C-alpha angles and dihedrals in degrees: 000000000000112000120231110272116238117196138169123218127201101198097194132178091237103025140015116215129188122201125196124183093230096051109019109219101020095175139012115178136152114265091243128125127191112213131194102225093204098054095022088226127142109253099181141347135204123000093000091053093044090055087059097057109124093355105081136099116259096264093058118064127182110214138175108227093197125069127182091353096304136091114275096171114032101191095046092047090052091050091047091049092049092054092041091054092048091048092047092050090057095048096034097051097230128127111251098217104140097307127206106251135199112196129178132225131192110270090234094056121119125241088253090054091049091049091052090055091046092051094044092053091046092049089050089062109275120146101203124013126199119188122207131177116265096237090053091051090046091051092050091047091049089056097250120154096246095167094058126088094252130106115261111183116199127186107191111188105189135169096273107015143028113218124192118187140166108214126192133163095000097308142083110260096182131000142172127183132189128189094239123110144123093318091057091050088054090050091052091051092050091049093046094050090047094050099039100038105019087236126132116218128181131240093260092054092047090052091051091050090051093050097044106037105005113122140182112242095278135117109270143151107280117252127197134204136185113229131189124211142137118286107233093210101049098022088226128124111273135189122213135176119233128189130210095245094060091047090048088051094052091049094047097093092055091043091055091050089053090049091049089053091052092049093049091052093049090050089056092055116118112249091242091062098043093086091057091055092053089051101037102030129196128312119217120211137165130060094283091063087068092068108124113268095006096123094047093044094051095046089052094049101043096033096222126103114279118203130187116229113246092249106015095181093050103038096097094047094047089047093052090050093048094042094085091077089051097040096103090052097045121084103256121234102181144334 
């Protein structure tokens, strides 16, 4: 007899990850869908669709159905989830017969936004759906003892949102969320290059700049990178050289907003848990935490130890998958 599949889904703005207990991370694909505008059919999802961004004929458009951690296009998200679950079943070696699913939502999401995620996962073929808050999933995935009465501080910098939460005894004690993440960093880079050099670059190029020479506002050895784009004056292809200090400068405003969110959350911490934070520090998860210098800059600014989770990109997905064993202890959001 085939046992009931239990999977965790991190439905992220930038990437969708599926965790199964047999395989671990069974799938990790960009949250991008390519649509044929004539037939309204999905042409490709994930890596294949991401490769198409900015390179397709008019009748095929590559879109991201999630914005700021929540569903922007319900039908396309449902189609994407359905295909993601089928693909994960093949690679993850589990039988996709109405699985039990744990999916996470940003802690700042509204009940309507949570209901949309719940319905999308159900419509994609899940039998039972549990929703947990993203910071709780990130904390579980980072190996923190979320069910014990100690303060676990998680800073999860995702594609669409940054979530900061203090978790103790299975619940969120204090939490602040802002709709700033890796996507916003990319937008700042595109705007900066346009304004400073009169050159238009695409999302993929901006993401590469961020990953290679993007820096938190901290002293560092200057890095340089050649970038190609379209000159807005002549309309012709153009090559420019960027350095890490100018990119750090254009990201500074968003960085300071992330810092302010962390400070606000720490200020809301009950006095009894403050001692734990001084001892245990803060855990960074999410793709944005991999920005060069992020860990050093934050530990200098908030004066408590800052640790990087073992797998920052996978923490939330692993946490959703492992959450089923905690689900009776966690404060439920929806089923």
